[in-house]
MDAnalysis code that builds the backbone (N, CA, C; Angstrom):
import MDAnalysis as mda
import numpy as np

u = mda.Universe.empty(636, n_residues=212, atom_resindex=np.repeat(np.arange(212), 3), trajectory=True)
u.add_TopologyAttr("name", ["N", "CA", "C"] * 212)
u.add_TopologyAttr("resid", np.arange(1, 213))
u.add_TopologyAttr("resname", ["MET", "GLN", "ALA", "GLU", "ALA", "ASN", "ILE", "LEU", "SER", "ALA", "SER", "VAL", "ALA", "MET", "ASP", "ARG", "ASP", "PHE", "ILE", "GLY", "GLU", "GLY", "GLU", "ILE", "VAL", "VAL", "ARG", "ARG", "GLU", "GLY", "CYS", "SER", "ARG", "ALA", "ARG", "HIS", "LEU", "PHE", "ILE", "LYS", "GLU", "GLY", "ARG", "VAL", "ILE", "GLY", "ARG", "LEU", "ARG", "TRP", "GLN", "GLY", "LEU", "ARG", "GLY", "ALA", "VAL", "TYR", "GLU", "SER", "ASP", "GLY", "VAL", "ARG", "LEU", "GLU", "ILE", "ARG", "VAL", "GLY", "ALA", "LEU", "GLY", "ARG", "ARG", "ILE", "ASN", "ILE", "ILE", "SER", "HIS", "ASP", "GLY", "ASP", "GLU", "SER", "SER", "LEU", "ILE", "GLU", "ARG", "SER", "ARG", "ASN", "ASN", "PRO", "HIS", "ARG", "ARG", "GLU", "ASP", "LEU", "ARG", "ILE", "GLU", "ALA", "ALA", "GLU", "GLY", "ASP", "ASN", "PHE", "CYS", "ILE", "SER", "ARG", "THR", "MET", "ASP", "ARG", "ARG", "LEU", "ARG", "SER", "GLN", "THR", "SER", "LEU", "THR", "VAL", "TYR", "LYS", "GLU", "PHE", "TYR", "ALA", "SER", "THR", "LEU", "MET", "ILE", "PHE", "ARG", "TYR", "GLU", "THR", "MET", "ARG", "ARG", "THR", "GLN", "THR", "THR", "PHE", "HIS", "VAL", "GLU", "ILE", "LYS", "SER", "THR", "MET", "LYS", "ARG", "GLU", "ALA", "ARG", "PHE", "GLY", "HIS", "ARG", "LEU", "LEU", "ALA", "LEU", "LEU", "ALA", "SER", "HIS", "ILE", "ILE", "LEU", "GLU", "ARG", "ARG", "HIS", "SER", "GLY", "SER", "HIS", "PRO", "GLN", "ARG", "ALA", "LYS", "GLU", "LYS", "SER", "SER", "SER", "VAL", "PRO", "HIS", "SER", "ARG", "ALA", "ARG", "ILE", "ARG", "PHE", "ARG", "ARG"])
u.atoms.positions = np.array([
    [0.549, -0.918, 0.119],
    [0.276, 0.191, 0.100],
    [0.668, 0.996, 0.351],
    [1.628, 1.317, 0.766],
    [2.736, 2.522, 0.733],
    [3.140, 2.369, -0.718],
    [4.281, 1.220, -0.584],
    [4.192, 1.524, -2.631],
    [3.585, 2.524, -3.525],
    [2.546, 1.829, -3.572],
    [0.807, 2.084, -4.548],
    [1.243, 3.699, -4.111],
    [1.129, 3.740, -2.594],
    [0.889, 5.783, -2.636],
    [2.147, 6.660, -2.816],
    [3.072, 5.983, -3.044],
    [4.032, 6.731, -3.786],
    [4.222, 6.915, -5.078],
    [3.390, 5.611, -5.259],
    [3.639, 5.739, -7.064],
    [3.231, 6.775, -7.363],
    [2.484, 7.000, -6.759],
    [0.547, 8.320, -7.229],
    [0.489, 9.073, -6.526],
    [1.483, 9.918, -5.210],
    [2.011, 10.950, -5.824],
    [3.274, 10.914, -6.399],
    [3.933, 10.814, -7.239],
    [4.991, 10.655, -7.889],
    [4.434, 11.149, -9.159],
    [3.480, 10.294, -9.455],
    [3.004, 10.469, -10.438],
    [1.380, 12.269, -10.933],
    [1.447, 12.359, -9.844],
    [0.955, 13.832, -9.623],
    [1.978, 14.429, -9.624],
    [2.577, 14.632, -9.115],
    [3.708, 15.639, -8.997],
    [4.272, 15.953, -10.054],
    [4.835, 14.501, -11.390],
    [5.288, 14.335, -13.036],
    [4.052, 15.050, -13.422],
    [2.923, 15.084, -13.279],
    [1.543, 15.406, -13.906],
    [2.042, 17.340, -13.887],
    [2.102, 17.584, -13.040],
    [2.180, 18.963, -12.933],
    [3.666, 19.950, -13.557],
    [4.424, 19.097, -13.726],
    [5.068, 19.458, -14.978],
    [5.006, 20.007, -15.935],
    [3.515, 19.787, -16.584],
    [3.484, 19.909, -17.581],
    [1.816, 20.377, -17.938],
    [1.505, 21.068, -17.144],
    [0.224, 22.118, -16.731],
    [0.331, 23.486, -16.643],
    [-0.126, 24.309, -17.934],
    [0.237, 25.606, -18.009],
    [1.236, 25.970, -19.081],
    [1.364, 26.676, -19.892],
    [2.885, 27.219, -20.734],
    [4.007, 27.251, -20.384],
    [5.202, 26.168, -20.050],
    [6.371, 26.606, -20.153],
    [7.612, 26.672, -20.897],
    [8.681, 26.208, -20.917],
    [9.345, 25.975, -21.423],
    [10.909, 24.979, -20.360],
    [10.978, 24.299, -20.954],
    [11.934, 22.870, -21.007],
    [13.350, 23.067, -21.396],
    [14.350, 23.016, -20.773],
    [15.848, 23.641, -21.666],
    [16.387, 22.299, -21.033],
    [16.549, 21.830, -21.687],
    [17.752, 19.731, -22.364],
    [18.704, 21.270, -22.183],
    [19.635, 20.136, -21.491],
    [21.650, 20.436, -21.077],
    [21.962, 19.166, -20.905],
    [22.939, 18.786, -22.009],
    [24.204, 17.778, -21.660],
    [25.049, 17.806, -20.500],
    [25.326, 16.886, -19.614],
    [26.037, 17.334, -18.999],
    [27.299, 16.321, -18.612],
    [28.924, 16.619, -18.838],
    [29.892, 15.082, -18.843],
    [29.918, 15.209, -19.997],
    [31.223, 14.651, -20.502],
    [31.569, 13.462, -21.841],
    [31.529, 12.559, -21.719],
    [32.503, 11.724, -21.251],
    [32.132, 10.253, -21.414],
    [31.430, 9.266, -21.043],
    [30.905, 9.844, -19.467],
    [29.481, 9.531, -19.071],
    [28.887, 10.716, -18.912],
    [27.751, 10.923, -20.319],
    [27.144, 12.123, -19.828],
    [25.426, 12.060, -20.247],
    [25.763, 12.890, -18.927],
    [24.051, 12.686, -19.076],
    [23.288, 13.910, -19.491],
    [21.770, 14.120, -19.476],
    [21.239, 15.077, -19.665],
    [19.851, 15.652, -18.993],
    [20.439, 16.340, -18.358],
    [19.469, 17.013, -17.357],
    [17.746, 18.200, -18.013],
    [16.675, 17.950, -17.880],
    [15.323, 18.568, -17.884],
    [14.939, 19.786, -17.181],
    [15.335, 20.916, -17.555],
    [14.755, 21.926, -16.512],
    [14.217, 22.701, -17.230],
    [13.391, 23.085, -16.052],
    [12.322, 24.018, -16.184],
    [12.349, 24.969, -14.747],
    [11.792, 26.385, -15.401],
    [12.085, 27.571, -14.021],
    [12.915, 26.844, -13.477],
    [14.506, 26.218, -13.435],
    [15.385, 26.496, -12.634],
    [15.403, 25.041, -11.639],
    [14.655, 24.640, -11.985],
    [14.627, 23.277, -11.148],
    [14.349, 21.851, -12.272],
    [15.538, 20.366, -11.830],
    [15.891, 19.926, -11.700],
    [14.379, 18.495, -12.522],
    [13.592, 18.115, -13.422],
    [12.426, 17.657, -13.762],
    [12.656, 16.538, -13.970],
    [14.040, 16.274, -14.968],
    [14.095, 15.006, -15.100],
    [15.724, 14.542, -15.280],
    [16.097, 13.784, -15.632],
    [17.585, 13.166, -15.715],
    [17.473, 11.705, -16.534],
    [18.926, 12.357, -17.976],
    [18.570, 10.780, -19.113],
    [19.615, 10.378, -18.513],
    [20.355, 9.130, -18.655],
    [20.979, 8.556, -18.681],
    [21.918, 8.017, -19.968],
    [22.551, 7.639, -20.389],
    [22.703, 6.156, -21.907],
    [23.390, 5.498, -20.652],
    [23.332, 4.271, -21.069],
    [24.460, 3.062, -21.368],
    [24.617, 2.625, -22.485],
    [25.492, 2.426, -22.591],
    [25.766, 2.340, -23.928],
    [25.721, 2.577, -25.079],
    [24.848, 2.397, -26.286],
    [25.447, 3.503, -27.690],
    [23.285, 2.769, -27.793],
    [22.794, 1.483, -26.951],
    [21.356, 0.967, -26.831],
    [20.603, 1.472, -26.154],
    [20.573, 2.054, -25.208],
    [20.580, 1.886, -23.629],
    [20.610, 2.788, -23.559],
    [19.251, 3.294, -22.448],
    [19.518, 4.478, -20.996],
    [18.178, 4.439, -20.289],
    [18.315, 5.131, -19.515],
    [18.010, 5.434, -18.079],
    [17.079, 6.487, -18.239],
    [15.869, 7.353, -17.720],
    [15.075, 8.256, -17.623],
    [14.509, 8.080, -16.177],
    [14.831, 9.313, -15.492],
    [14.652, 9.347, -14.073],
    [14.116, 11.011, -14.010],
    [12.702, 10.974, -12.797],
    [12.193, 12.114, -12.712],
    [11.278, 12.075, -11.204],
    [11.566, 12.379, -10.161],
    [10.551, 11.880, -8.790],
    [10.245, 10.538, -8.547],
    [11.782, 9.879, -8.683],
    [11.404, 9.095, -8.161],
    [11.204, 7.344, -9.583],
    [10.988, 8.389, -10.255],
    [10.020, 7.048, -11.226],
    [11.249, 6.926, -12.209],
    [11.380, 5.457, -12.535],
    [12.803, 4.967, -13.344],
    [12.289, 4.456, -15.124],
    [12.454, 5.125, -15.972],
    [11.702, 4.368, -17.307],
    [13.067, 3.370, -17.945],
    [12.725, 2.738, -18.205],
    [13.886, 1.843, -19.243],
    [14.015, 2.350, -20.702],
    [15.097, 2.722, -21.631],
    [14.526, 3.322, -23.186],
    [15.766, 1.945, -23.443],
    [15.303, 1.572, -24.898],
    [15.785, 0.771, -25.185],
    [15.551, 1.320, -27.213],
    [16.957, 1.301, -27.508],
    [17.182, 1.889, -28.909],
    [17.143, 0.178, -30.176],
    [16.361, 0.030, -30.921],
    [16.011, -0.978, -32.034],
    [17.479, -0.340, -32.890],
    [17.149, -1.709, -33.778],
    [18.321, -1.443, -35.190],
    [18.320, -0.744, -35.517],
    [18.981, 0.779, -35.859],
    [19.241, 1.444, -36.888],
    [18.661, 2.872, -36.394],
    [18.070, 2.365, -34.817],
    [17.436, 3.849, -34.401],
    [16.137, 3.914, -34.577],
    [15.199, 4.132, -35.631],
    [14.084, 3.647, -35.819],
    [12.744, 3.168, -34.532],
    [13.326, 2.607, -34.000],
    [12.227, 1.870, -33.114],
    [13.269, 2.692, -31.253],
    [12.412, 3.764, -31.007],
    [12.517, 3.688, -29.011],
    [11.649, 3.031, -28.498],
    [12.481, 2.150, -27.669],
    [11.101, 1.357, -27.027],
    [11.220, 1.931, -25.327],
    [9.974, 2.629, -24.337],
    [10.308, 2.698, -23.110],
    [9.671, 1.979, -21.865],
    [9.944, 1.793, -20.766],
    [9.262, 1.248, -20.098],
    [9.088, 1.185, -18.783],
    [8.317, 1.398, -18.510],
    [8.059, 2.164, -17.221],
    [8.169, 1.098, -15.609],
    [7.621, 1.305, -14.946],
    [8.016, 0.714, -13.621],
    [6.925, -0.395, -13.744],
    [5.225, -0.221, -13.944],
    [4.530, -1.724, -13.681],
    [4.998, -2.396, -15.628],
    [5.712, -2.229, -16.191],
    [6.443, -3.060, -17.238],
    [5.300, -2.873, -17.961],
    [4.133, -1.445, -18.666],
    [3.970, -1.248, -19.760],
    [5.224, -0.333, -20.396],
    [4.586, -0.531, -22.014],
    [5.841, -0.243, -22.636],
    [5.166, 0.688, -24.031],
    [6.249, 2.125, -24.471],
    [5.457, 2.332, -25.009],
    [6.395, 3.040, -26.023],
    [6.577, 3.235, -27.640],
    [7.703, 3.107, -28.606],
    [7.081, 4.723, -29.384],
    [8.183, 4.755, -29.832],
    [8.737, 6.132, -30.938],
    [9.269, 5.648, -31.884],
    [8.700, 5.454, -33.271],
    [8.620, 4.483, -34.203],
    [9.074, 5.395, -35.549],
    [10.192, 5.805, -36.177],
    [10.467, 6.653, -36.962],
    [10.188, 6.040, -38.460],
    [9.297, 6.460, -39.579],
    [8.837, 5.749, -40.459],
    [9.504, 5.974, -41.909],
    [10.223, 6.907, -41.826],
    [10.679, 6.532, -43.541],
    [11.696, 8.187, -43.023],
    [13.558, 7.698, -43.524],
    [13.845, 8.835, -43.592],
    [14.634, 9.589, -45.020],
    [13.583, 8.906, -45.519],
    [13.811, 9.253, -47.881],
    [13.309, 11.247, -47.521],
    [12.244, 11.414, -46.716],
    [11.613, 12.559, -47.383],
    [11.792, 13.456, -45.830],
    [13.198, 14.185, -45.447],
    [12.568, 15.142, -43.705],
    [11.763, 16.095, -43.930],
    [10.994, 16.156, -44.931],
    [9.578, 17.639, -45.639],
    [8.557, 16.602, -44.543],
    [8.773, 15.577, -45.153],
    [7.702, 14.187, -44.517],
    [6.559, 14.719, -43.410],
    [5.467, 15.864, -43.534],
    [5.174, 15.583, -42.222],
    [3.971, 13.707, -42.293],
    [4.205, 13.968, -40.205],
    [4.174, 12.536, -39.875],
    [5.084, 11.463, -40.035],
    [6.252, 11.469, -40.061],
    [7.221, 11.097, -40.411],
    [7.962, 9.817, -38.870],
    [6.924, 10.681, -37.803],
    [7.473, 9.608, -36.638],
    [5.612, 9.896, -35.624],
    [6.058, 8.861, -34.811],
    [5.012, 8.308, -34.565],
    [4.886, 8.157, -33.107],
    [4.627, 8.048, -31.567],
    [4.690, 7.869, -30.866],
    [3.381, 7.130, -30.029],
    [3.378, 5.295, -29.622],
    [2.011, 4.901, -29.348],
    [2.622, 4.429, -28.096],
    [1.495, 5.188, -27.479],
    [1.361, 4.705, -25.749],
    [0.816, 3.160, -25.661],
    [1.609, 3.275, -23.649],
    [0.969, 2.238, -23.964],
    [-0.628, 1.451, -23.282],
    [-1.136, 2.427, -23.240],
    [-2.803, 3.076, -22.932],
    [-3.266, 3.255, -23.712],
    [-2.444, 2.940, -25.196],
    [-3.770, 3.104, -27.055],
    [-3.337, 4.387, -27.260],
    [-3.167, 5.271, -26.215],
    [-2.660, 6.378, -26.789],
    [-1.839, 6.923, -27.954],
    [-2.089, 7.651, -29.136],
    [-0.910, 7.546, -30.356],
    [-0.532, 8.923, -30.318],
    [0.331, 9.225, -30.783],
    [0.661, 10.486, -30.462],
    [1.531, 10.890, -31.911],
    [1.093, 11.831, -32.897],
    [2.427, 12.494, -34.345],
    [3.008, 13.605, -34.216],
    [3.882, 13.493, -34.701],
    [5.303, 14.094, -34.655],
    [5.639, 14.811, -35.925],
    [5.514, 16.321, -36.346],
    [5.445, 16.296, -37.271],
    [7.127, 17.053, -37.584],
    [7.823, 17.003, -38.474],
    [9.120, 17.794, -38.629],
    [9.126, 18.583, -39.495],
    [9.419, 19.954, -38.916],
    [9.898, 21.444, -39.950],
    [11.282, 21.560, -39.747],
    [12.090, 21.988, -40.602],
    [13.094, 23.029, -40.716],
    [13.571, 24.167, -41.215],
    [14.119, 25.001, -40.763],
    [13.870, 26.580, -41.292],
    [15.019, 26.686, -42.686],
    [13.827, 27.315, -43.449],
    [14.261, 27.411, -44.953],
    [15.824, 28.320, -44.857],
    [16.238, 29.133, -43.848],
    [17.523, 29.474, -44.652],
    [17.948, 29.030, -43.961],
    [18.091, 28.527, -42.765],
    [19.674, 27.446, -41.905],
    [18.633, 26.253, -41.658],
    [19.264, 25.500, -42.635],
    [19.067, 23.943, -42.960],
    [18.807, 23.109, -41.594],
    [20.240, 23.268, -40.997],
    [19.979, 22.959, -39.756],
    [19.155, 22.875, -38.391],
    [18.353, 23.684, -38.174],
    [17.355, 24.028, -36.895],
    [16.675, 23.390, -37.172],
    [15.894, 22.709, -37.134],
    [14.633, 21.817, -36.529],
    [14.232, 21.707, -35.492],
    [12.802, 21.848, -35.760],
    [11.556, 21.741, -34.830],
    [10.795, 20.292, -35.247],
    [10.407, 19.828, -33.771],
    [9.762, 18.613, -34.077],
    [8.070, 19.091, -33.165],
    [6.902, 18.981, -33.768],
    [5.335, 19.414, -33.316],
    [4.749, 18.132, -33.218],
    [4.591, 18.141, -31.733],
    [4.097, 17.198, -31.027],
    [2.274, 17.354, -30.879],
    [1.603, 16.390, -31.524],
    [0.104, 16.604, -31.410],
    [-0.614, 15.591, -30.679],
    [-1.894, 15.523, -30.682],
    [-3.044, 13.806, -30.581],
    [-3.112, 13.456, -32.066],
    [-3.473, 12.337, -32.023],
    [-4.080, 11.562, -33.342],
    [-5.418, 12.339, -34.117],
    [-5.756, 12.165, -33.017],
    [-7.618, 12.975, -33.122],
    [-8.016, 14.081, -33.511],
    [-6.521, 14.911, -33.406],
    [-7.076, 16.603, -32.926],
    [-5.792, 17.460, -33.549],
    [-6.035, 18.586, -33.346],
    [-4.233, 19.224, -34.327],
    [-4.179, 20.215, -33.588],
    [-4.602, 20.545, -31.671],
    [-4.239, 21.087, -31.163],
    [-2.454, 20.907, -30.352],
    [-1.732, 21.641, -30.808],
    [-0.518, 21.696, -30.552],
    [0.230, 21.441, -29.051],
    [0.225, 19.801, -28.650],
    [0.824, 19.387, -27.225],
    [2.505, 20.340, -27.089],
    [3.735, 20.384, -28.045],
    [4.925, 20.349, -27.536],
    [5.344, 20.583, -28.863],
    [6.204, 21.293, -28.361],
    [7.438, 21.656, -29.352],
    [9.051, 21.723, -29.566],
    [9.826, 20.714, -30.191],
    [10.966, 20.986, -29.316],
    [11.902, 21.831, -30.569],
    [12.934, 21.815, -30.160],
    [13.735, 23.123, -31.144],
    [15.001, 22.813, -30.878],
    [15.516, 22.113, -32.248],
    [17.155, 21.557, -31.957],
    [17.879, 22.077, -32.774],
    [19.176, 22.383, -33.050],
    [19.961, 21.701, -34.020],
    [20.571, 20.601, -33.970],
    [20.837, 20.413, -35.400],
    [21.530, 18.575, -35.759],
    [22.810, 19.057, -36.136],
    [22.932, 19.822, -37.248],
    [24.554, 19.776, -37.910],
    [25.808, 19.797, -36.325],
    [25.847, 20.567, -36.255],
    [26.234, 20.781, -34.533],
    [26.911, 20.295, -33.555],
    [27.288, 18.901, -33.508],
    [27.102, 17.823, -33.161],
    [27.706, 18.912, -31.365],
    [28.361, 19.440, -31.393],
    [28.888, 20.681, -29.789],
    [27.108, 21.048, -29.166],
    [26.611, 21.596, -30.115],
    [25.530, 21.869, -29.937],
    [24.276, 20.734, -28.949],
    [24.809, 20.406, -27.344],
    [23.922, 19.652, -26.728],
    [22.533, 20.356, -26.224],
    [22.923, 21.928, -25.504],
    [21.186, 22.163, -25.986],
    [20.160, 22.321, -26.674],
    [19.152, 21.434, -26.501],
    [17.634, 22.095, -27.259],
    [16.870, 22.322, -26.051],
    [15.554, 22.332, -26.759],
    [14.565, 24.015, -25.763],
    [13.279, 23.207, -26.643],
    [12.159, 23.261, -25.356],
    [11.122, 21.982, -25.331],
    [9.988, 23.124, -24.882],
    [9.117, 23.857, -25.794],
    [8.044, 24.994, -25.591],
    [6.664, 23.661, -25.473],
    [6.077, 23.905, -23.760],
    [4.482, 23.092, -23.044],
    [3.737, 24.470, -24.101],
    [2.480, 23.173, -24.669],
    [1.960, 24.569, -24.921],
    [0.580, 23.943, -23.701],
    [-0.132, 25.624, -23.696],
    [-1.329, 25.086, -22.655],
    [-2.363, 23.900, -23.167],
    [-2.115, 23.639, -23.912],
    [-3.424, 21.643, -24.612],
    [-2.799, 21.155, -23.578],
    [-1.432, 20.637, -23.497],
    [-0.352, 19.537, -22.625],
    [-1.226, 19.107, -21.417],
    [-1.488, 20.441, -20.706],
    [-2.411, 19.681, -19.432],
    [-3.479, 18.746, -19.757],
    [-4.232, 18.007, -20.226],
    [-4.892, 17.540, -21.190],
    [-4.520, 15.988, -21.513],
    [-2.891, 16.228, -21.589],
    [-1.811, 14.887, -21.733],
    [-1.393, 14.732, -20.972],
    [-1.123, 15.420, -19.531],
    [0.011, 15.347, -18.501],
    [0.926, 14.546, -18.504],
    [-0.044, 13.354, -18.256],
    [0.060, 11.628, -18.012],
    [1.322, 11.379, -18.823],
    [1.339, 11.779, -19.552],
    [2.127, 11.249, -20.841],
    [3.350, 12.652, -20.882],
    [3.818, 12.695, -20.264],
    [4.902, 14.477, -20.314],
    [5.778, 13.692, -20.647],
    [6.148, 13.272, -19.240],
    [7.527, 12.451, -19.095],
    [7.966, 12.003, -20.356],
    [6.883, 10.845, -20.860],
    [7.572, 8.936, -21.697],
    [7.533, 10.141, -23.386],
    [7.009, 11.540, -23.117],
    [7.099, 12.339, -24.641],
    [8.499, 12.974, -24.354],
    [8.897, 13.249, -23.564],
    [10.142, 14.132, -23.522],
    [11.341, 12.921, -23.491],
    [11.087, 12.110, -22.818],
    [12.510, 10.784, -22.780],
    [12.591, 10.384, -24.625],
    [11.314, 10.107, -24.848],
    [11.177, 9.799, -26.580],
    [12.182, 10.264, -27.020],
    [11.276, 11.823, -27.133],
    [11.913, 12.962, -28.024],
    [13.702, 12.941, -27.899],
    [13.408, 12.899, -26.877],
    [14.782, 13.378, -26.407],
    [16.259, 12.586, -26.765],
    [15.573, 11.193, -27.199],
    [16.384, 9.612, -27.200],
    [16.598, 9.945, -28.751],
    [15.668, 10.741, -29.790],
    [15.869, 10.332, -30.680],
    [15.877, 11.333, -31.175],
    [15.821, 12.728, -30.697],
    [17.123, 14.199, -30.877],
    [18.751, 13.163, -30.804],
    [19.186, 12.701, -29.733],
    [20.446, 12.139, -29.066],
    [21.024, 12.288, -30.295],
    [19.768, 10.806, -30.432],
    [20.757, 9.842, -32.045],
    [20.870, 10.634, -32.817],
    [19.993, 11.174, -33.377],
    [19.912, 11.610, -34.187],
    [21.776, 13.115, -34.476],
    [21.309, 13.476, -33.238],
    [22.479, 14.208, -33.597],
    [24.812, 13.814, -33.817],
    [23.476, 12.159, -33.116],
    [24.923, 10.734, -33.525],
    [25.193, 10.335, -34.795],
    [23.999, 10.318, -35.519],
    [23.933, 10.033, -36.598],
    [24.622, 11.558, -37.413],
    [24.050, 12.457, -36.904],
    [25.089, 13.399, -38.151],
    [26.501, 14.224, -37.635],
    [27.053, 13.487, -36.621],
    [27.882, 13.462, -35.723],
    [28.987, 13.011, -36.876],
    [28.507, 11.439, -37.253],
    [29.326, 10.607, -37.578],
    [29.089, 10.747, -39.072],
    [29.110, 12.078, -39.584],
    [29.759, 12.415, -41.277],
    [29.605, 13.500, -41.081],
    [30.881, 14.406, -40.798],
    [31.148, 16.138, -41.053],
    [30.867, 16.688, -42.191],
    [31.085, 17.622, -42.329],
    [29.966, 18.791, -43.272],
    [31.816, 18.100, -43.781],
    [31.938, 18.598, -45.191],
    [33.128, 18.578, -45.959],
    [33.743, 20.542, -46.675],
    [34.638, 20.810, -46.789],
    [34.870, 22.087, -46.810],
    [33.686, 22.681, -47.555],
    [34.184, 22.345, -48.605],
    [33.407, 22.576, -50.201],
    [31.379, 22.688, -49.275],
    [31.078, 22.288, -48.791],
    [29.964, 21.852, -48.485],
    [29.435, 23.143, -47.554],
    [30.490, 23.368, -46.589],
    [29.781, 24.896, -45.711],
    [29.409, 25.981, -46.473],
    [29.037, 26.674, -45.720],
    [27.295, 27.724, -46.253],
    [28.522, 29.118, -45.902],
    [28.316, 29.826, -47.137],
    [29.262, 30.970, -46.545],
    [28.704, 32.335, -46.276],
    [29.110, 32.996, -45.475],
    [28.072, 34.398, -45.198],
    [28.063, 34.973, -46.715],
    [28.783, 34.997, -47.811],
    [29.251, 36.183, -48.571],
    [29.238, 35.225, -50.031],
    [28.004, 34.820, -50.550],
    [27.589, 33.848, -51.698],
    [29.391, 34.157, -53.103],
    [30.187, 33.127, -53.226],
    [31.470, 33.757, -54.099],
    [30.749, 34.249, -55.539],
    [29.799, 34.395, -56.567],
    [29.835, 35.642, -57.015],
    [29.987, 36.377, -56.728],
    [29.382, 37.023, -55.605],
    [29.384, 38.886, -55.025],
    [30.408, 38.808, -54.487],
    [31.624, 38.245, -53.488],
    [32.453, 38.322, -53.228],
    [33.819, 38.191, -54.332],
    [33.742, 37.936, -55.530],
    [34.832, 38.354, -56.575],
    [34.269, 39.108, -57.276],
    [32.854, 39.886, -57.020],
    [32.593, 41.399, -57.975],
    [32.762, 42.608, -57.354],
    [33.039, 41.885, -55.385],
    [33.669, 43.586, -54.204],
    [35.003, 43.482, -54.733],
    [35.892, 42.224, -54.528],
    [37.457, 42.018, -55.124],
    [37.771, 42.828, -56.388],
    [37.000, 42.824, -57.219],
    [36.920, 43.448, -58.782],
    [37.180, 45.347, -58.114],
    [36.161, 45.226, -57.423],
    [35.527, 46.928, -56.956],
    [37.369, 47.653, -56.541],
])
């Protein structure tokens, strides 16, 4: 009975983190044994710690969630304390502009869609927008940079509509944060060539200025 009461109180505390609009900053600490801290209004509400390349643990208010990464990183499973399993599934990497290329299936049967958008000017700037399958209200927006592996911080905007889905909040955070970390890891293993790096001044314009 006491254990069930502790789990219930922890669950209520977790729900409060997603009631009302706000921002969560996800920041990396350490190098060889890196962990990511989830910070809201100066308070750490969650910790993500990797165990090898395909496993991690997310902890918040005494609740422990195990994360397992499938082959090629296209499926990420998260297992709660009671053994329930929720999954993030990546449909296709062929078209990065395709809507709903990510999908989260919760253990309770609830499904969440994630659409990806990229900044037209700075193509490394990416946003992931989370919404429920049967209504279009935005719940959360993840903003991050993919090309610079050293850029380890990203931001999560919490919308007021998230209060209706607050019980899924930490699972959404853990799954999408893991996806972003894996995406950065993949992009970091394919460094840009010197010719591919963007220049602040186009070549033709720079040559015209030189002639003047």
